[in-house]
C-alpha positions in Angstrom: 0.0 0.0 0.0 1.5 3.4 -1.0 2.2 6.0 1.7 0.0 9.0 1.7 0.3 12.3 3.5 -2.4 12.5 6.2 -1.3 15.7 7.9 1.2 18.6 7.5 1.9 21.8 9.3 3.9 25.0 9.3 4.7 27.5 12.0 4.3 31.2 11.3 6.4 33.9 13.1 5.1 37.4 13.6 7.1 40.5 14.0 5.7 44.0 13.7 8.3 46.2 15.4 11.9 45.2 14.5 15.1 45.7 16.6 15.7 49.1 15.2 12.2 50.3 16.1 10.8 50.2 12.6 7.1 49.5 12.4 5.3 47.4 9.8 2.3 49.6 9.3 0.2 46.9 7.6 0.5 44.6 10.6 0.4 47.2 13.4 -2.5 46.8 15.8 -4.9 49.7 16.4 -3.6 51.3 19.6 -3.9 55.0 20.6 -1.0 57.1 21.8 -2.4 56.9 25.4 -2.5 53.1 25.2 1.1 53.0 23.8 2.3 55.2 26.6 0.5 53.1 29.2 2.2 50.0 27.9 5.6 51.7 27.8 5.1 53.0 31.3 4.0 49.6 32.7 7.1 47.9 31.3 9.3 50.6 32.9 7.4 50.2 36.2 8.0 46.5 36.2 11.7 46.7 35.5 12.2 49.3 38.2 10.2 47.1 40.6 12.4 44.1 39.7 15.6 46.0 40.2 14.4 47.2 43.6 13.2 43.8 44.6 16.6 42.3 43.9 18.2 44.8 46.2 15.6 44.1 48.9 16.3 40.4 48.7 20.1 41.0 49.0 19.4 43.0 52.2 17.3 40.2 53.6 14.0 42.1 53.5 12.2 39.7 51.2 12.7 36.0 50.2 13.5 34.5 46.8 12.4 36.6 43.9 12.1 35.9 40.2 12.8 39.1 38.1 11.2 39.4 34.6 13.8 41.8 33.2 13.9 41.4 29.4 10.5 39.7 29.3 8.3 42.8 29.8 6.9 43.0 26.2 5.9 39.3 26.3 3.8 39.9 29.4 2.5 43.5 29.1 1.6 42.9 25.4 -0.4 39.8 26.1 -2.0 40.9 29.4 -3.0 44.2 27.7 -5.1 42.1 25.3 -7.2 40.6 28.1 -10.7 41.8 28.8 -11.9 42.4 32.4 -13.8 39.1 32.5 -10.9 37.1 31.2 -8.8 35.0 33.6 -5.1 35.3 34.0 -3.2 32.2 35.3 0.5 33.1 36.0 3.6 31.2 37.0 6.1 32.9 39.3 7.6 35.6 37.1 4.5 37.6 36.0 5.1 41.0 37.7 4.6 42.8 34.3 1.3 41.0 33.7 0.0 41.7 37.2 0.9 45.4 36.9 -0.9 45.5 33.6 -4.0 44.2 35.2 -3.9 46.8 38.0 -2.4 44.8 40.9 -0.4 47.2 43.2 3.3 46.8 43.6 3.1 46.3 47.4 1.0 43.2 46.9 3.7 41.7 44.7 6.3 42.5 47.4 4.1 40.9 50.0 4.3 37.6 48.1 8.1 37.7 48.3 7.8 38.5 52.0 5.7 35.3 52.5 2.4 37.2 53.1 -0.5 34.9 52.4 -2.7 37.9 51.6 -0.8 38.3 48.4 -1.7 34.8 47.3 -5.5 35.3 47.3 -7.2 35.2 43.9 -8.0 38.8 42.9 -11.2 38.6 40.9 -9.9 37.0 37.7 -6.2 37.0 38.6 -5.0 33.7 40.0 -2.1 33.7 42.5 1.5 32.8 41.4 2.2 29.1 40.8 5.7 27.8 41.7 5.6 24.2 40.4 6.7 24.2 36.8 3.8 23.8 34.4 1.1 22.8 36.9 -0.8 26.1 36.2 -1.5 25.0 32.7 -3.9 22.5 34.1 -5.7 25.1 36.1 -6.1 27.3 33.0 -7.5 24.4 31.0 -10.0 23.7 33.7 -11.1 27.4 33.9 -11.3 27.4 30.1 -13.5 24.3 30.2 -15.8 25.8 32.7 -16.2 28.9 30.5 -17.2 26.6 27.6 -19.7 24.7 29.7 -21.3 28.0 31.0 -21.2 29.6 27.6 -19.2 32.5 28.8 -17.8 35.0 26.3 -14.5 35.1 28.1 -11.2 33.2 28.1 -8.4 32.1 30.3 -4.7 32.9 29.6 -1.9 31.0 31.1 1.8 31.9 31.3 4.6 29.3 31.4 8.3 29.1 30.3 10.1 26.9 27.8 11.0 24.4 30.6 7.3 23.8 31.2 6.9 22.4 27.7 9.0 19.4 28.8 6.5 18.6 31.6 3.6 16.2 31.3 1.2 18.7 32.9 1.7 21.0 29.8 0.8 18.3 27.3 -2.1 17.0 29.4 -3.5 20.5 29.8 -3.3 21.1 26.0 -4.8 17.8 25.2 -7.7 18.4 27.6 -8.2 21.9 26.3 -8.3 20.7 22.7 -10.7 17.8 23.4 -13.2 19.9 25.5 -13.0 23.2 23.5 -11.6 25.1 26.5 -11.5 28.9 26.2 -7.7 28.8 27.0 -4.8 30.6 25.5 -1.4 29.1 26.3 1.4 31.7 26.4 4.9 30.2 26.3 7.6 32.7 27.2 10.6 31.1 25.6 13.3 33.0 27.5 15.9 30.5 26.3 16.7 29.0 29.7 14.8 26.7 32.1 16.9 27.7 35.1 20.3 26.6 33.8 19.2 24.3 31.0 19.4 26.1 27.5 16.6 25.8 25.0 18.5 23.4 22.7 18.7 20.9 25.6 15.0 21.1 26.3 13.8 19.7 23.0 14.8 18.7 19.5 11.7 20.4 18.1 12.6 23.5 15.9 10.0 25.5 17.7 8.1 25.2 21.0 4.9 26.4 19.2 4.7 23.2 17.2 4.1 21.2 20.4 0.5 22.4 20.2 0.0 20.9 16.8 -0.1 17.3 18.2 -3.0 18.4 20.5 -5.0 19.9 17.6 -4.4 23.4 18.8 -3.6 26.3 16.5 -0.3 28.0 17.3 2.0 30.9 16.3 5.5 32.1 17.2 6.1 35.8 17.8 9.0 38.0 18.5 8.5 38.2 22.2 10.5 41.5 22.5 8.1 43.1 20.1 5.1 44.4 22.1 3.0 45.0 19.0 3.4 41.4 17.8 2.7 40.0 21.2 -0.4 42.1 21.6 -1.7 41.4 18.1 -1.2 37.6 18.3 -2.7 37.4 21.8 -5.7 39.5 20.8 -6.4 37.2 17.9 -5.9 34.1 20.0 -8.3 35.3 22.7 -11.0 36.0 20.1 -10.8 32.4 18.9 -10.5 31.0 22.4 -13.7 32.7 23.5 -15.5 30.6 20.9 -14.1 27.4 22.2 -11.0 27.2 20.0 -7.9 27.1 22.3 -4.7 28.6 21.1 -1.0 28.7 21.8 1.5 31.6 21.4 5.2 31.1 21.7 6.9 34.4 22.6 10.6 34.2 21.8 12.3 36.5 24.3 15.3 36.4 26.8 15.8 36.4 30.5 18.4 39.2 30.9 18.7 38.7 34.7 18.6 35.9 37.2 16.2 32.9 37.1 15.7 33.8 40.8 17.8 35.6 43.4 19.2 32.1 44.3 20.7 31.8 40.8 24.0 32.8 39.2 23.5 32.8 35.4 27.2 33.5 34.8 27.8 29.8 35.6 25.9 28.5 32.6 25.7 31.2 30.0 28.1 33.5 28.1 28.0 37.3 28.9 28.4 38.0 25.2 25.0 36.2 24.6 23.4 38.4 27.2 24.8 41.6 25.6 23.5 40.5 22.2 20.0 40.1 23.6 20.2 43.4 25.4 20.4 45.0 21.9 16.9 43.6 21.4 15.6 45.0 24.7 11.8 45.3 24.5 11.6 48.7 26.4 14.4 50.3 24.3 12.7 49.1 21.1 9.4 50.6 22.0 11.1 53.8 23.2 12.9 54.3 19.9 9.6 54.0 18.0 7.7 56.3 20.3 10.4 58.9 20.0 10.3 58.7 16.2 6.6 59.1 16.3 6.9 62.2 18.5 5.0 60.5 21.4 8.0 60.5 23.7 11.0 62.8 24.3 13.7 62.9 26.9 11.9 65.3 29.1 8.8 63.0 29.2 11.0 60.0 29.9 12.8 61.8 32.8 9.5 62.9 34.3 8.0 59.4 34.0 11.1 57.8 35.6 10.9 60.2 38.5 7.2 59.3 39.0 8.0 55.6 38.8 10.8 55.9 41.3 8.5 57.7 43.8 5.8 55.0 43.2 8.3 52.2 43.9 9.6 53.7 47.1 6.0 54.5 48.3 4.9 50.9 47.6 7.9 49.4 49.3 7.2 51.4 52.4 3.6 50.3 52.3 4.7 46.7 52.1 7.0 47.2 55.1 4.2 48.6 57.2 2.7 45.1 57.7 6.0 43.2 57.9 5.6 42.6 61.6 2.2 41.0 60.9 4.0 38.0 59.3 4.2 35.0 61.5 6.8 32.7 60.1 5.2 29.7 61.9 2.3 30.0 59.4 4.5 28.1 56.9 3.9 24.9 59.0 0.1 25.4 59.0 -2.5 24.3 56.5 -0.1 21.9 54.7 -1.9 18.8 56.0 -5.3 18.5 57.7 -3.3 16.9 60.5 0.4 17.8 61.0 2.6 14.8 60.5 5.3 14.0 63.1 8.3 15.1 60.9 6.7 18.5 60.3 5.9 18.8 64.0 9.5 18.2 64.8 10.6 20.9 62.3 8.1 23.3 64.0 9.5 22.6 67.4 13.1 23.1 66.1 12.0 26.4 64.5 10.6 27.6 67.8 13.8 26.8 69.6 15.9 28.7 67.1 13.4 31.6 67.0 13.4 31.7 70.8 
């Protein structure tokens, strides 16, 4: 019996704003000057927050922190496409997305302080998820419930390139495809899963193509191009709201640490980092906005001063409740009945604490 082709696929890549700040007018999304400035400002706010948080961690004021430096466009562009009734399901590096959806900075700092108040679901914003890839299952479940109820809304989930090697990711996509979940899967391919480079994660040419096997449409975008991310996500959300789940692979780069417990100099070349800094998402949008006359140095200086004041004010607000944190809370609510080994740890902790 002769062989016949039963399926074929190709992966499209979208770029609207190139590294030099040149815009493809035909592909550009319809965004006003005010919206562009808001997106730019949110990226700047997120980066300054990350820089401040790293210094706070180094001084022992907060715990482990995962900066999103270099990934601002991938998050702000996608979160900006969400409607108020859409759900956002993050991993542990989504400060830019949270800020886009109006979450105050001090709440994000509380999370790094161990404040349980920061982990409460805020309307349609789920709390951060630390296990790699598990949040994709939550988003598929939310998307399925939206299909069952006939909601005209969607759920968007963030995860990294490392999560695409986890079973949870494939199970979530398979489930979403079978049950017409209103879910958009956003893979932030930042080139490293902690210390493991992209080429050691998979032999697949793209991460986007992993959705094909689950019957889910997919696209790859320049993740440092906020216009491409916004456009691709907006289109994906429109389809997902009709029960057609989608995936977007945003190719970007983690310029900073995986977390404050990490030393990236051990596993990557500084020349590589510098090459990616030339593609910086904030710089790219800034160049474009200057050329369009929307921004100038005076406006940038004024904006940076306002952001600096906001960061300092929000840090102080977070510090005001620091004494309310009881470290013993970490032992509670893990099990319905505390097992002996955990009880021993609690007693040891109390002895050290005095």
